[in-house]
N, C-alpha and C positions, 0 to 999 in steps of 0.2 A: 614689556609689551612694546612692540614696534608701533610706529605711527600708523594711524588709520586715516583713510581719505573718504571723501564723498564729493560727487560732482552734481551740483544742483542747477536747475534752470533759473533764469532771472530775465527781466526785460532787457538786460544788457549783454546777454549771452551766458554761457555756462560759467559757473563759479566753482573753483576748486577749494575745498575745505580740507585742512590737514590738522590732526590733533594727536597729541600724545596721551598718556593715561589720565592727565588731569586738566588739560587746557587746550583750546584751539590755538595753533601756532602759525597758521597761514590761511589767508582768505585772498584769493586772487582771481581776476578775470582771465578766462582761457578761451573766450569766444565759443565756438562750437566744435573745437578741434577734437575733443574727446567725448565719448558717449556719456550720458548721465549714469551716475553710480549712486545708488541709495545709501543713506547714512546707516551704518550698522551698529553704532554705539549710541548710548543715551546722550552723551555730550554732543556728538555730531547731529543727532536728531534735533536736539534743542537749538543748536546754532542754526540749523536749516530752517526750523520753524520761525525763529526770531528774524532771520533775514527775509523770509517770505512776508512776515508781518510788516517789516520795514518797507518792502516794495509795495505792499498793499496800502501803505500810509497810516497804519495803525500803531506803529512802534517808532519811537524817537530815540530810545536808549537801549543798550544791550546789557543783559544780566548774566549771560553764560561766561564761564571763566575763559580768559584769553591772555596770551602773553607772547613776547618774542625776545629773542636774544639780540643784544646790542651793547654798544659802549655806554658808559654812564651819561655822556652827552646825548646820544641817540635816545636813551630812555627818558631824559628830561624833555626832549622835543616831543616824543610820542605822548608823554603825560600831558604836555601842554595842548596837544591836539584834542585830547579828551575834554578839555575845558571850553572848547568852542561850542556854543549852543547849536542845537539842531536848527537849521534854517538860516544860520548866520555864517559870515566868512570873516577872515582876517587877512591882512597882507603878510607877505614874507617879512617885510620890515617890522611890522607890529609883532610878529612872532619872535624875531630877534630881540626886540626891545623887551618883550616879556621874559625872555631868557636872561636878560640883564646886560646885553651888549649888542648895540645896533650893528657893530662891525662883524658880528658872527652870522650875518644874513646868508652868506653862501653856505657855510657849514650847516646852518639850520635847514636850508633848502635841500642840501644833500641828505641830511638825516631824514627829512620828511619824505624824500624819494626812496629811501630804503625801508620804509614802512611795509611790513608783510601782511598787515591786517586791514585790507581795503574795507571801506564803509564803516567798520566797527571802530577803528582808530581813524578818525575822519580827516585824512590828509587832503581830501578833495575840497575841504573848506578853506584852504589857503590859496590866495590869488595874488596877482601882481598888485603893486602899489596903486595903480590906476584902475583896479578892478578887473583887469584882463585875465582871462583864463590861460595860465601858463603852467607848464610842468605837471604832468600827471602820468604815472607809469601805466595806468589803465586806459590811456588814450584820452585826449581832450574832449571828444564827443561824449564819453561816459561821464567825465567830470561835469560837463554842462548839464547832462541829463540828471545827475545826482543833485546838483544845486537847484535846478528847476523843480525837481520832485520835492525837495525839502522846503523850498519856498512855498510851493503849492500847499503842502500839508502843515506848514507852520503858520499860514495866514499872511505871510509876507508876499506882496504882489510883484515886486520888481527886483532885479539884480542890485540896483543901487540901494535898496533897503536892506540888503543882506549883511552889511558890515557890522561886526560885533562892537 
């Protein structure tokens, strides 16, 4: 079976979902460049529903199957992203320390940037050491929106309260 796609609406523009026969392999912002395309498989329908629940503020974790190809190091970084609680952030430096080597900060940042599963693998929850919004493939305004959305729905009031 070849990959299936859906293009769904969101408050941040259209989102492209790609799935193979057993997992979602890509979630990315595409603006409004392509027309909406309804999910045609149960997996894409479930992913679409869960993402809409996230945007409505009623979902903080995702349970549909997802995965992406990457090096063992990238897989470790992405697994670490899943450990950042909803509504919290960590710095790139903290991410590197959690990986066991503060010196791998650039490599960890690069791996973070190669994440193909926006929102679900929450790379948007990684910020600069001083709390600054830096580096986000989906554009910084979307990162800010996602962090504010999560702070609002987690009960955290300010950006400074976001650090995990």
